[in-house]
Predicted model as a PDB file, atoms N, CA, C, CB and O in Angstrom, pLDDT in the B-factor column:
MODEL        1                                                                  
ATOM      1  N   UNK A   1       7.345  -9.288   6.417  1.00 92.00           N  
ATOM      2  CA  UNK A   1       8.226 -10.201   5.713  1.00 92.00           C  
ATOM      3  C   UNK A   1       7.415 -10.897   4.618  1.00 92.00           C  
ATOM      4  CB  UNK A   1       8.869 -11.239   6.693  1.00 92.00           C  
ATOM      5  O   UNK A   1       6.312 -11.388   4.854  1.00 92.00           O  
ATOM      6  N   UNK A   2       7.980 -10.923   3.445  1.00 92.00           N  
ATOM      7  CA  UNK A   2       7.371 -11.612   2.312  1.00 92.00           C  
ATOM      8  C   UNK A   2       8.276 -12.788   1.970  1.00 92.00           C  
ATOM      9  CB  UNK A   2       7.175 -10.649   1.072  1.00 92.00           C  
ATOM     10  O   UNK A   2       9.467 -12.612   1.716  1.00 92.00           O  
ATOM     11  N   UNK A   3       7.705 -13.982   1.964  1.00 92.00           N  
ATOM     12  CA  UNK A   3       8.487 -15.198   1.719  1.00 92.00           C  
ATOM     13  C   UNK A   3       8.188 -15.751   0.332  1.00 92.00           C  
ATOM     14  CB  UNK A   3       8.190 -16.264   2.793  1.00 92.00           C  
ATOM     15  O   UNK A   3       7.247 -15.328  -0.340  1.00 92.00           O  
ATOM     16  N   UNK A   4       9.009 -16.701  -0.070  1.00 91.00           N  
ATOM     17  CA  UNK A   4       8.848 -17.444  -1.323  1.00 91.00           C  
ATOM     18  C   UNK A   4       8.941 -16.574  -2.568  1.00 91.00           C  
ATOM     19  CB  UNK A   4       7.532 -18.150  -1.320  1.00 91.00           C  
ATOM     20  O   UNK A   4       8.185 -16.750  -3.523  1.00 91.00           O  
ATOM     21  N   UNK A   5       9.861 -15.652  -2.545  1.00 92.00           N  
ATOM     22  CA  UNK A   5      10.152 -14.838  -3.724  1.00 92.00           C  
ATOM     23  C   UNK A   5      11.138 -15.626  -4.584  1.00 92.00           C  
ATOM     24  CB  UNK A   5      10.733 -13.418  -3.327  1.00 92.00           C  
ATOM     25  O   UNK A   5      12.109 -16.166  -4.053  1.00 92.00           O  
ATOM     26  N   UNK A   6      10.920 -15.706  -5.882  1.00 92.00           N  
ATOM     27  CA  UNK A   6      11.907 -16.400  -6.721  1.00 92.00           C  
ATOM     28  C   UNK A   6      13.294 -15.761  -6.588  1.00 92.00           C  
ATOM     29  CB  UNK A   6      11.459 -16.386  -8.200  1.00 92.00           C  
ATOM     30  O   UNK A   6      13.422 -14.537  -6.536  1.00 92.00           O  
ATOM     31  N   UNK A   7      14.298 -16.582  -6.535  1.00 92.00           N  
ATOM     32  CA  UNK A   7      15.661 -16.114  -6.255  1.00 92.00           C  
ATOM     33  C   UNK A   7      16.230 -15.203  -7.333  1.00 92.00           C  
ATOM     34  CB  UNK A   7      16.570 -17.289  -6.080  1.00 92.00           C  
ATOM     35  O   UNK A   7      17.160 -14.446  -7.055  1.00 92.00           O  
ATOM     36  N   UNK A   8      15.718 -15.250  -8.521  1.00 92.00           N  
ATOM     37  CA  UNK A   8      16.253 -14.422  -9.603  1.00 92.00           C  
ATOM     38  C   UNK A   8      15.720 -12.987  -9.588  1.00 92.00           C  
ATOM     39  CB  UNK A   8      15.933 -15.058 -10.930  1.00 92.00           C  
ATOM     40  O   UNK A   8      16.237 -12.137 -10.312  1.00 92.00           O  
ATOM     41  N   UNK A   9      14.721 -12.710  -8.796  1.00 92.00           N  
ATOM     42  CA  UNK A   9      14.158 -11.357  -8.759  1.00 92.00           C  
ATOM     43  C   UNK A   9      15.157 -10.370  -8.164  1.00 92.00           C  
ATOM     44  CB  UNK A   9      12.851 -11.340  -7.949  1.00 92.00           C  
ATOM     45  O   UNK A   9      15.834 -10.661  -7.178  1.00 92.00           O  
ATOM     46  N   UNK A  10      15.231  -9.205  -8.780  1.00 92.00           N  
ATOM     47  CA  UNK A  10      16.086  -8.136  -8.266  1.00 92.00           C  
ATOM     48  C   UNK A  10      15.248  -7.178  -7.435  1.00 92.00           C  
ATOM     49  CB  UNK A  10      16.794  -7.383  -9.422  1.00 92.00           C  
ATOM     50  O   UNK A  10      14.021  -7.270  -7.394  1.00 92.00           O  
ATOM     51  N   UNK A  11      15.927  -6.271  -6.784  1.00 93.00           N  
ATOM     52  CA  UNK A  11      15.251  -5.271  -5.964  1.00 93.00           C  
ATOM     53  C   UNK A  11      14.268  -4.450  -6.798  1.00 93.00           C  
ATOM     54  CB  UNK A  11      16.276  -4.350  -5.297  1.00 93.00           C  
ATOM     55  O   UNK A  11      13.133  -4.229  -6.375  1.00 93.00           O  
ATOM     56  N   UNK A  12      14.688  -4.002  -7.964  1.00 94.00           N  
ATOM     57  CA  UNK A  12      13.826  -3.166  -8.807  1.00 94.00           C  
ATOM     58  C   UNK A  12      12.605  -3.927  -9.320  1.00 94.00           C  
ATOM     59  CB  UNK A  12      14.621  -2.622  -9.986  1.00 94.00           C  
ATOM     60  O   UNK A  12      11.524  -3.346  -9.424  1.00 94.00           O  
ATOM     61  N   UNK A  13      12.749  -5.188  -9.637  1.00 93.00           N  
ATOM     62  CA  UNK A  13      11.610  -5.978 -10.099  1.00 93.00           C  
ATOM     63  C   UNK A  13      10.579  -6.175  -8.992  1.00 93.00           C  
ATOM     64  CB  UNK A  13      12.082  -7.333 -10.615  1.00 93.00           C  
ATOM     65  O   UNK A  13       9.375  -6.092  -9.239  1.00 93.00           O  
ATOM     66  N   UNK A  14      11.041  -6.431  -7.796  1.00 94.00           N  
ATOM     67  CA  UNK A  14      10.126  -6.584  -6.661  1.00 94.00           C  
ATOM     68  C   UNK A  14       9.458  -5.255  -6.348  1.00 94.00           C  
ATOM     69  CB  UNK A  14      10.874  -7.114  -5.416  1.00 94.00           C  
ATOM     70  O   UNK A  14       8.259  -5.208  -6.073  1.00 94.00           O  
ATOM     71  N   UNK A  15      10.217  -4.192  -6.388  1.00 94.00           N  
ATOM     72  CA  UNK A  15       9.665  -2.858  -6.134  1.00 94.00           C  
ATOM     73  C   UNK A  15       8.564  -2.517  -7.143  1.00 94.00           C  
ATOM     74  CB  UNK A  15      10.781  -1.797  -6.189  1.00 94.00           C  
ATOM     75  O   UNK A  15       7.510  -2.012  -6.757  1.00 94.00           O  
ATOM     76  N   UNK A  16       8.795  -2.785  -8.410  1.00 93.00           N  
ATOM     77  CA  UNK A  16       7.786  -2.523  -9.437  1.00 93.00           C  
ATOM     78  C   UNK A  16       6.542  -3.375  -9.216  1.00 93.00           C  
ATOM     79  CB  UNK A  16       8.361  -2.789 -10.831  1.00 93.00           C  
ATOM     80  O   UNK A  16       5.423  -2.894  -9.398  1.00 93.00           O  
ATOM     81  N   UNK A  17       6.721  -4.616  -8.829  1.00 92.00           N  
ATOM     82  CA  UNK A  17       5.584  -5.491  -8.593  1.00 92.00           C  
ATOM     83  C   UNK A  17       4.748  -5.003  -7.404  1.00 92.00           C  
ATOM     84  CB  UNK A  17       6.064  -6.924  -8.352  1.00 92.00           C  
ATOM     85  O   UNK A  17       3.518  -5.021  -7.460  1.00 92.00           O  
ATOM     86  N   UNK A  18       5.403  -4.575  -6.350  1.00 93.00           N  
ATOM     87  CA  UNK A  18       4.683  -4.087  -5.175  1.00 93.00           C  
ATOM     88  C   UNK A  18       4.006  -2.747  -5.439  1.00 93.00           C  
ATOM     89  CB  UNK A  18       5.633  -3.960  -3.995  1.00 93.00           C  
ATOM     90  O   UNK A  18       2.967  -2.453  -4.848  1.00 93.00           O  
ATOM     91  N   UNK A  19       4.574  -1.944  -6.308  1.00 93.00           N  
ATOM     92  CA  UNK A  19       3.996  -0.629  -6.585  1.00 93.00           C  
ATOM     93  C   UNK A  19       2.790  -0.682  -7.516  1.00 93.00           C  
ATOM     94  CB  UNK A  19       5.040   0.266  -7.181  1.00 93.00           C  
ATOM     95  O   UNK A  19       2.078   0.313  -7.648  1.00 93.00           O  
ATOM     96  N   UNK A  20       2.548  -1.808  -8.159  1.00 92.00           N  
ATOM     97  CA  UNK A  20       1.385  -1.911  -9.042  1.00 92.00           C  
ATOM     98  C   UNK A  20       0.093  -1.629  -8.288  1.00 92.00           C  
ATOM     99  CB  UNK A  20       1.323  -3.297  -9.683  1.00 92.00           C  
ATOM    100  O   UNK A  20      -0.706  -0.796  -8.715  1.00 92.00           O  
ATOM    101  N   UNK A  21      -0.116  -2.314  -7.177  1.00 89.00           N  
ATOM    102  CA  UNK A  21      -1.359  -2.175  -6.420  1.00 89.00           C  
ATOM    103  C   UNK A  21      -1.182  -1.479  -5.073  1.00 89.00           C  
ATOM    104  CB  UNK A  21      -1.964  -3.525  -6.199  1.00 89.00           C  
ATOM    105  O   UNK A  21      -2.167  -1.155  -4.410  1.00 89.00           O  
ATOM    106  N   UNK A  22       0.053  -1.251  -4.668  1.00 91.00           N  
ATOM    107  CA  UNK A  22       0.297  -0.739  -3.320  1.00 91.00           C  
ATOM    108  C   UNK A  22       1.227   0.472  -3.307  1.00 91.00           C  
ATOM    109  CB  UNK A  22       0.879  -1.832  -2.456  1.00 91.00           C  
ATOM    110  O   UNK A  22       2.035   0.629  -2.391  1.00 91.00           O  
ATOM    111  N   UNK A  23       1.114   1.302  -4.298  1.00 91.00           N  
ATOM    112  CA  UNK A  23       1.970   2.485  -4.373  1.00 91.00           C  
ATOM    113  C   UNK A  23       1.656   3.418  -3.209  1.00 91.00           C  
ATOM    114  CB  UNK A  23       1.781   3.220  -5.727  1.00 91.00           C  
ATOM    115  O   UNK A  23       0.490   3.666  -2.903  1.00 91.00           O  
ATOM    116  N   UNK A  24       2.685   3.927  -2.569  1.00 92.00           N  
ATOM    117  CA  UNK A  24       2.598   4.830  -1.413  1.00 92.00           C  
ATOM    118  C   UNK A  24       2.003   4.172  -0.173  1.00 92.00           C  
ATOM    119  CB  UNK A  24       1.775   6.037  -1.772  1.00 92.00           C  
ATOM    120  O   UNK A  24       1.626   4.873   0.766  1.00 92.00           O  
ATOM    121  N   UNK A  25       1.911   2.863  -0.147  1.00 94.00           N  
ATOM    122  CA  UNK A  25       1.446   2.165   1.048  1.00 94.00           C  
ATOM    123  C   UNK A  25       2.608   1.679   1.902  1.00 94.00           C  
ATOM    124  CB  UNK A  25       0.562   0.992   0.660  1.00 94.00           C  
ATOM    125  O   UNK A  25       2.419   1.319   3.064  1.00 94.00           O  
ATOM    126  N   UNK A  26       3.791   1.666   1.338  1.00 94.00           N  
ATOM    127  CA  UNK A  26       4.964   1.203   2.071  1.00 94.00           C  
ATOM    128  C   UNK A  26       6.094   2.213   1.893  1.00 94.00           C  
ATOM    129  CB  UNK A  26       5.402  -0.211   1.587  1.00 94.00           C  
ATOM    130  O   UNK A  26       6.117   2.982   0.932  1.00 94.00           O  
ATOM    131  N   UNK A  27       7.024   2.194   2.835  1.00 94.00           N  
ATOM    132  CA  UNK A  27       8.099   3.179   2.783  1.00 94.00           C  
ATOM    133  C   UNK A  27       9.495   2.571   2.842  1.00 94.00           C  
ATOM    134  CB  UNK A  27       7.939   4.147   3.904  1.00 94.00           C  
ATOM    135  O   UNK A  27      10.481   3.292   2.692  1.00 94.00           O  
ATOM    136  N   UNK A  28       9.602   1.271   3.054  1.00 94.00           N  
ATOM    137  CA  UNK A  28      10.933   0.664   3.123  1.00 94.00           C  
ATOM    138  C   UNK A  28      10.855  -0.777   2.628  1.00 94.00           C  
ATOM    139  CB  UNK A  28      11.498   0.717   4.574  1.00 94.00           C  
ATOM    140  O   UNK A  28       9.947  -1.528   2.982  1.00 94.00           O  
ATOM    141  N   UNK A  29      11.824  -1.135   1.807  1.00 95.00           N  
ATOM    142  CA  UNK A  29      11.899  -2.490   1.264  1.00 95.00           C  
ATOM    143  C   UNK A  29      13.344  -2.953   1.362  1.00 95.00           C  
ATOM    144  CB  UNK A  29      11.384  -2.547  -0.218  1.00 95.00           C  
ATOM    145  O   UNK A  29      14.254  -2.285   0.870  1.00 95.00           O  
ATOM    146  N   UNK A  30      13.548  -4.097   1.999  1.00 96.00           N  
ATOM    147  CA  UNK A  30      14.892  -4.671   2.145  1.00 96.00           C  
ATOM    148  C   UNK A  30      14.901  -6.056   1.511  1.00 96.00           C  
ATOM    149  CB  UNK A  30      15.321  -4.745   3.654  1.00 96.00           C  
ATOM    150  O   UNK A  30      14.068  -6.905   1.828  1.00 96.00           O  
ATOM    151  N   UNK A  31      15.837  -6.264   0.629  1.00 94.00           N  
ATOM    152  CA  UNK A  31      15.983  -7.553  -0.046  1.00 94.00           C  
ATOM    153  C   UNK A  31      17.388  -8.087   0.218  1.00 94.00           C  
ATOM    154  CB  UNK A  31      15.714  -7.421  -1.581  1.00 94.00           C  
ATOM    155  O   UNK A  31      18.345  -7.626  -0.404  1.00 94.00           O  
ATOM    156  N   UNK A  32      17.530  -9.055   1.135  1.00 94.00           N  
ATOM    157  CA  UNK A  32      18.856  -9.633   1.385  1.00 94.00           C  
ATOM    158  C   UNK A  32      19.337 -10.432   0.182  1.00 94.00           C  
ATOM    159  CB  UNK A  32      18.827 -10.528   2.634  1.00 94.00           C  
ATOM    160  O   UNK A  32      18.597 -11.228  -0.397  1.00 94.00           O  
ATOM    161  N   UNK A  33      20.577 -10.204  -0.174  1.00 92.00           N  
ATOM    162  CA  UNK A  33      21.173 -10.917  -1.305  1.00 92.00           C  
ATOM    163  C   UNK A  33      21.997 -12.097  -0.787  1.00 92.00           C  
ATOM    164  CB  UNK A  33      22.059  -9.962  -2.159  1.00 92.00           C  
ATOM    165  O   UNK A  33      22.542 -12.055   0.316  1.00 92.00           O  
ATOM    166  N   UNK A  34      22.075 -13.137  -1.595  1.00 90.00           N  
ATOM    167  CA  UNK A  34      22.846 -14.323  -1.256  1.00 90.00           C  
ATOM    168  C   UNK A  34      24.332 -14.025  -1.458  1.00 90.00           C  
ATOM    169  CB  UNK A  34      22.400 -15.543  -2.116  1.00 90.00           C  
ATOM    170  O   UNK A  34      24.723 -13.496  -2.498  1.00 90.00           O  
ATOM    171  N   UNK A  35      25.147 -14.357  -0.482  1.00 89.00           N  
ATOM    172  CA  UNK A  35      26.582 -14.064  -0.569  1.00 89.00           C  
ATOM    173  C   UNK A  35      27.322 -15.010  -1.507  1.00 89.00           C  
ATOM    174  CB  UNK A  35      27.206 -14.133   0.805  1.00 89.00           C  
ATOM    175  O   UNK A  35      28.361 -14.645  -2.056  1.00 89.00           O  
ATOM    176  N   UNK A  36      26.810 -16.203  -1.694  1.00 88.00           N  
ATOM    177  CA  UNK A  36      27.499 -17.153  -2.559  1.00 88.00           C  
ATOM    178  C   UNK A  36      27.309 -16.812  -4.036  1.00 88.00           C  
ATOM    179  CB  UNK A  36      27.004 -18.566  -2.284  1.00 88.00           C  
ATOM    180  O   UNK A  36      28.193 -17.068  -4.854  1.00 88.00           O  
ATOM    181  N   UNK A  37      26.167 -16.240  -4.374  1.00 86.00           N  
ATOM    182  CA  UNK A  37      25.900 -15.842  -5.751  1.00 86.00           C  
ATOM    183  C   UNK A  37      25.316 -14.436  -5.728  1.00 86.00           C  
ATOM    184  CB  UNK A  37      24.931 -16.849  -6.462  1.00 86.00           C  
ATOM    185  O   UNK A  37      24.188 -14.252  -5.272  1.00 86.00           O  
ATOM    186  N   UNK A  38      26.049 -13.448  -6.206  1.00 79.00           N  
ATOM    187  CA  UNK A  38      25.609 -12.052  -6.062  1.00 79.00           C  
ATOM    188  C   UNK A  38      24.378 -11.673  -6.881  1.00 79.00           C  
ATOM    189  CB  UNK A  38      26.724 -11.150  -6.440  1.00 79.00           C  
ATOM    190  O   UNK A  38      23.814 -10.599  -6.673  1.00 79.00           O  
ATOM    191  N   UNK A  39      23.955 -12.521  -7.797  1.00 86.00           N  
ATOM    192  CA  UNK A  39      22.788 -12.195  -8.625  1.00 86.00           C  
ATOM    193  C   UNK A  39      21.490 -12.780  -8.086  1.00 86.00           C  
ATOM    194  CB  UNK A  39      23.008 -12.686 -10.031  1.00 86.00           C  
ATOM    195  O   UNK A  39      20.437 -12.596  -8.697  1.00 86.00           O  
ATOM    196  N   UNK A  40      21.540 -13.474  -6.967  1.00 92.00           N  
ATOM    197  CA  UNK A  40      20.331 -14.086  -6.420  1.00 92.00           C  
ATOM    198  C   UNK A  40      20.029 -13.533  -5.030  1.00 92.00           C  
ATOM    199  CB  UNK A  40      20.479 -15.614  -6.363  1.00 92.00           C  
ATOM    200  O   UNK A  40      20.924 -13.121  -4.293  1.00 92.00           O  
ATOM    201  N   UNK A  41      18.743 -13.537  -4.699  1.00 93.00           N  
ATOM    202  CA  UNK A  41      18.351 -13.107  -3.363  1.00 93.00           C  
ATOM    203  C   UNK A  41      18.110 -14.335  -2.495  1.00 93.00           C  
ATOM    204  CB  UNK A  41      17.086 -12.211  -3.415  1.00 93.00           C  
ATOM    205  O   UNK A  41      18.294 -15.465  -2.947  1.00 93.00           O  
ATOM    206  N   UNK A  42      17.704 -14.117  -1.261  1.00 93.00           N  
ATOM    207  CA  UNK A  42      17.508 -15.225  -0.321  1.00 93.00           C  
ATOM    208  C   UNK A  42      16.059 -15.699  -0.246  1.00 93.00           C  
ATOM    209  CB  UNK A  42      17.968 -14.813   1.053  1.00 93.00           C  
ATOM    210  O   UNK A  42      15.694 -16.407   0.692  1.00 93.00           O  
ATOM    211  N   UNK A  43      15.236 -15.323  -1.210  1.00 93.00           N  
ATOM    212  CA  UNK A  43      13.843 -15.775  -1.340  1.00 93.00           C  
ATOM    213  C   UNK A  43      12.900 -15.156  -0.318  1.00 93.00           C  
ATOM    214  CB  UNK A  43      13.784 -17.266  -1.216  1.00 93.00           C  
ATOM    215  O   UNK A  43      11.804 -15.674  -0.101  1.00 93.00           O  
ATOM    216  N   UNK A  44      13.302 -14.068   0.306  1.00 95.00           N  
ATOM    217  CA  UNK A  44      12.405 -13.328   1.176  1.00 95.00           C  
ATOM    218  C   UNK A  44      12.818 -11.863   1.178  1.00 95.00           C  
ATOM    219  CB  UNK A  44      12.415 -13.911   2.612  1.00 95.00           C  
ATOM    220  O   UNK A  44      13.939 -11.521   0.802  1.00 95.00           O  
ATOM    221  N   UNK A  45      11.901 -11.004   1.606  1.00 95.00           N  
ATOM    222  CA  UNK A  45      12.225  -9.587   1.744  1.00 95.00           C  
ATOM    223  C   UNK A  45      11.446  -9.017   2.913  1.00 95.00           C  
ATOM    224  CB  UNK A  45      11.910  -8.807   0.438  1.00 95.00           C  
ATOM    225  O   UNK A  45      10.463  -9.602   3.369  1.00 95.00           O  
ATOM    226  N   UNK A  46      11.890  -7.884   3.385  1.00 97.00           N  
ATOM    227  CA  UNK A  46      11.227  -7.172   4.462  1.00 97.00           C  
ATOM    228  C   UNK A  46      10.602  -5.911   3.895  1.00 97.00           C  
ATOM    229  CB  UNK A  46      12.216  -6.837   5.607  1.00 97.00           C  
ATOM    230  O   UNK A  46      11.237  -5.179   3.135  1.00 97.00           O  
ATOM    231  N   UNK A  47       9.363  -5.662   4.265  1.00 95.00           N  
ATOM    232  CA  UNK A  47       8.664  -4.475   3.790  1.00 95.00           C  
ATOM    233  C   UNK A  47       8.014  -3.794   4.991  1.00 95.00           C  
ATOM    234  CB  UNK A  47       7.600  -4.838   2.698  1.00 95.00           C  
ATOM    235  O   UNK A  47       7.429  -4.452   5.851  1.00 95.00           O  
ATOM    236  N   UNK A  48       8.123  -2.485   5.035  1.00 96.00           N  
ATOM    237  CA  UNK A  48       7.538  -1.702   6.117  1.00 96.00           C  
ATOM    238  C   UNK A  48       6.355  -0.920   5.565  1.00 96.00           C  
ATOM    239  CB  UNK A  48       8.590  -0.747   6.757  1.00 96.00           C  
ATOM    240  O   UNK A  48       6.516  -0.062   4.697  1.00 96.00           O  
ATOM    241  N   UNK A  49       5.169  -1.224   6.075  1.00 95.00           N  
ATOM    242  CA  UNK A  49       3.960  -0.536   5.631  1.00 95.00           C  
ATOM    243  C   UNK A  49       3.757   0.760   6.424  1.00 95.00           C  
ATOM    244  CB  UNK A  49       2.729  -1.458   5.781  1.00 95.00           C  
ATOM    245  O   UNK A  49       4.142   0.857   7.590  1.00 95.00           O  
ATOM    246  N   UNK A  50       3.155   1.737   5.777  1.00 94.00           N  
ATOM    247  CA  UNK A  50       2.922   3.033   6.413  1.00 94.00           C  
ATOM    248  C   UNK A  50       1.824   2.986   7.470  1.00 94.00           C  
ATOM    249  CB  UNK A  50       2.569   4.058   5.367  1.00 94.00           C  
ATOM    250  O   UNK A  50       1.854   3.755   8.431  1.00 94.00           O  
ATOM    251  N   UNK A  51       0.857   2.091   7.297  1.00 94.00           N  
ATOM    252  CA  UNK A  51      -0.243   1.983   8.243  1.00 94.00           C  
ATOM    253  C   UNK A  51      -0.649   0.519   8.351  1.00 94.00           C  
ATOM    254  CB  UNK A  51      -1.448   2.869   7.810  1.00 94.00           C  
ATOM    255  O   UNK A  51      -0.495  -0.245   7.398  1.00 94.00           O  
ATOM    256  N   UNK A  52      -1.160   0.137   9.495  1.00 93.00           N  
ATOM    257  CA  UNK A  52      -1.502  -1.266   9.723  1.00 93.00           C  
ATOM    258  C   UNK A  52      -2.623  -1.735   8.794  1.00 93.00           C  
ATOM    259  CB  UNK A  52      -1.911  -1.477  11.178  1.00 93.00           C  
ATOM    260  O   UNK A  52      -2.666  -2.918   8.456  1.00 93.00           O  
ATOM    261  N   UNK A  53      -3.504  -0.880   8.381  1.00 93.00           N  
ATOM    262  CA  UNK A  53      -4.589  -1.295   7.485  1.00 93.00           C  
ATOM    263  C   UNK A  53      -4.083  -1.642   6.091  1.00 93.00           C  
ATOM    264  CB  UNK A  53      -5.635  -0.198   7.388  1.00 93.00           C  
ATOM    265  O   UNK A  53      -4.723  -2.414   5.377  1.00 93.00           O  
ATOM    266  N   UNK A  54      -2.956  -1.087   5.699  1.00 94.00           N  
ATOM    267  CA  UNK A  54      -2.370  -1.429   4.412  1.00 94.00           C  
ATOM    268  C   UNK A  54      -1.844  -2.868   4.402  1.00 94.00           C  
ATOM    269  CB  UNK A  54      -1.245  -0.456   4.073  1.00 94.00           C  
ATOM    270  O   UNK A  54      -1.741  -3.492   3.346  1.00 94.00           O  
ATOM    271  N   UNK A  55      -1.518  -3.378   5.576  1.00 94.00           N  
ATOM    272  CA  UNK A  55      -1.015  -4.746   5.677  1.00 94.00           C  
ATOM    273  C   UNK A  55      -2.097  -5.736   5.249  1.00 94.00           C  
ATOM    274  CB  UNK A  55      -0.544  -5.048   7.119  1.00 94.00           C  
ATOM    275  O   UNK A  55      -1.806  -6.704   4.546  1.00 94.00           O  
ATOM    276  N   UNK A  56      -3.324  -5.504   5.661  1.00 93.00           N  
ATOM    277  CA  UNK A  56      -4.418  -6.406   5.291  1.00 93.00           C  
ATOM    278  C   UNK A  56      -4.639  -6.432   3.782  1.00 93.00           C  
ATOM    279  CB  UNK A  56      -5.708  -5.990   5.995  1.00 93.00           C  
ATOM    280  O   UNK A  56      -4.856  -7.498   3.205  1.00 93.00           O  
ATOM    281  N   UNK A  57      -4.585  -5.286   3.150  1.00 93.00           N  
ATOM    282  CA  UNK A  57      -4.724  -5.237   1.694  1.00 93.00           C  
ATOM    283  C   UNK A  57      -3.588  -5.975   1.000  1.00 93.00           C  
ATOM    284  CB  UNK A  57      -4.771  -3.789   1.215  1.00 93.00           C  
ATOM    285  O   UNK A  57      -3.796  -6.695   0.023  1.00 93.00           O  
ATOM    286  N   UNK A  58      -2.396  -5.783   1.521  1.00 93.00           N  
ATOM    287  CA  UNK A  58      -1.218  -6.426   0.938  1.00 93.00           C  
ATOM    288  C   UNK A  58      -1.311  -7.948   1.074  1.00 93.00           C  
ATOM    289  CB  UNK A  58       0.070  -5.906   1.614  1.00 93.00           C  
ATOM    290  O   UNK A  58      -1.039  -8.676   0.120  1.00 93.00           O  
ATOM    291  N   UNK A  59      -1.688  -8.417   2.242  1.00 92.00           N  
ATOM    292  CA  UNK A  59      -1.812  -9.864   2.469  1.00 92.00           C  
ATOM    293  C   UNK A  59      -2.894 -10.454   1.568  1.00 92.00           C  
ATOM    294  CB  UNK A  59      -2.136 -10.159   3.956  1.00 92.00           C  
ATOM    295  O   UNK A  59      -2.703 -11.522   0.986  1.00 92.00           O  
ATOM    296  N   UNK A  60      -4.016  -9.771   1.451  1.00 93.00           N  
ATOM    297  CA  UNK A  60      -5.099 -10.256   0.595  1.00 93.00           C  
ATOM    298  C   UNK A  60      -4.654 -10.332  -0.859  1.00 93.00           C  
ATOM    299  CB  UNK A  60      -6.326  -9.351   0.722  1.00 93.00           C  
ATOM    300  O   UNK A  60      -5.026 -11.262  -1.574  1.00 93.00           O  
ATOM    301  N   UNK A  61      -3.869  -9.369  -1.295  1.00 90.00           N  
ATOM    302  CA  UNK A  61      -3.397  -9.336  -2.676  1.00 90.00           C  
ATOM    303  C   UNK A  61      -2.316 -10.385  -2.953  1.00 90.00           C  
ATOM    304  CB  UNK A  61      -2.864  -7.957  -3.001  1.00 90.00           C  
ATOM    305  O   UNK A  61      -2.296 -10.970  -4.036  1.00 90.00           O  
ATOM    306  N   UNK A  62      -1.439 -10.627  -2.018  1.00 87.00           N  
ATOM    307  CA  UNK A  62      -0.289 -11.510  -2.250  1.00 87.00           C  
ATOM    308  C   UNK A  62      -0.479 -12.943  -1.750  1.00 87.00           C  
ATOM    309  CB  UNK A  62       0.918 -10.927  -1.595  1.00 87.00           C  
ATOM    310  O   UNK A  62       0.416 -13.770  -1.926  1.00 87.00           O  
ATOM    311  N   UNK A  63      -1.593 -13.250  -1.145  1.00 89.00           N  
ATOM    312  CA  UNK A  63      -1.816 -14.623  -0.682  1.00 89.00           C  
ATOM    313  C   UNK A  63      -2.000 -15.529  -1.904  1.00 89.00           C  
ATOM    314  CB  UNK A  63      -3.065 -14.705   0.270  1.00 89.00           C  
ATOM    315  O   UNK A  63      -2.805 -15.229  -2.786  1.00 89.00           O  
ATOM    316  N   UNK A  64      -1.261 -16.624  -1.953  1.00 87.00           N  
ATOM    317  CA  UNK A  64      -1.253 -17.556  -3.078  1.00 87.00           C  
ATOM    318  C   UNK A  64      -0.889 -16.845  -4.394  1.00 87.00           C  
ATOM    319  CB  UNK A  64      -2.625 -18.237  -3.208  1.00 87.00           C  
ATOM    320  O   UNK A  64      -1.435 -17.149  -5.454  1.00 87.00           O  
ATOM    321  N   UNK A  65       0.025 -15.915  -4.294  1.00 87.00           N  
ATOM    322  CA  UNK A  65       0.431 -15.095  -5.437  1.00 87.00           C  
ATOM    323  C   UNK A  65       1.401 -15.871  -6.323  1.00 87.00           C  
ATOM    324  CB  UNK A  65       1.076 -13.773  -4.961  1.00 87.00           C  
ATOM    325  O   UNK A  65       2.320 -16.525  -5.830  1.00 87.00           O  
ATOM    326  N   UNK A  66       1.189 -15.793  -7.614  1.00 86.00           N  
ATOM    327  CA  UNK A  66       2.114 -16.399  -8.577  1.00 86.00           C  
ATOM    328  C   UNK A  66       2.960 -15.283  -9.164  1.00 86.00           C  
ATOM    329  CB  UNK A  66       1.347 -17.188  -9.708  1.00 86.00           C  
ATOM    330  O   UNK A  66       2.431 -14.383  -9.817  1.00 86.00           O  
ATOM    331  N   UNK A  67       4.246 -15.329  -8.945  1.00 87.00           N  
ATOM    332  CA  UNK A  67       5.144 -14.301  -9.445  1.00 87.00           C  
ATOM    333  C   UNK A  67       5.189 -14.399 -10.963  1.00 87.00           C  
ATOM    334  CB  UNK A  67       6.568 -14.447  -8.830  1.00 87.00           C  
ATOM    335  O   UNK A  67       5.444 -15.481 -11.493  1.00 87.00           O  
ATOM    336  N   UNK A  68       4.951 -13.306 -11.679  1.00 87.00           N  
ATOM    337  CA  UNK A  68       4.784 -13.390 -13.128  1.00 87.00           C  
ATOM    338  C   UNK A  68       6.038 -13.672 -13.946  1.00 87.00           C  
ATOM    339  CB  UNK A  68       4.208 -12.148 -13.597  1.00 87.00           C  
ATOM    340  O   UNK A  68       5.942 -14.249 -15.029  1.00 87.00           O  
ATOM    341  N   UNK A  69       7.192 -13.286 -13.463  1.00 83.00           N  
ATOM    342  CA  UNK A  69       8.382 -13.366 -14.297  1.00 83.00           C  
ATOM    343  C   UNK A  69       9.031 -14.757 -14.295  1.00 83.00           C  
ATOM    344  CB  UNK A  69       9.384 -12.343 -13.838  1.00 83.00           C  
ATOM    345  O   UNK A  69       9.368 -15.285 -15.355  1.00 83.00           O  
ATOM    346  N   UNK A  70       9.201 -15.334 -13.137  1.00 77.00           N  
ATOM    347  CA  UNK A  70       9.909 -16.638 -13.037  1.00 77.00           C  
ATOM    348  C   UNK A  70       8.987 -17.673 -12.430  1.00 77.00           C  
ATOM    349  CB  UNK A  70      11.211 -16.514 -12.183  1.00 77.00           C  
ATOM    350  O   UNK A  70       9.382 -18.827 -12.259  1.00 77.00           O  
TER     351      UNK A  70                                                      
ENDMDL                                                                          
END                                                                             
């Protein structure tokens, strides 16, 4: 689970951001959308990593991460 994602990010924007440094390290990404406003997400997503060692790299890369777009 990745928390504190800006609400304006779309699925494709998050996917592109994760693929910059972690391409082929994950196989599933779920981004719940807010029902009250269809253009916003719920500020978190679920990601499934292919191997447990990829999780450590991902955490190290995204800890205190500043999202570039918003």
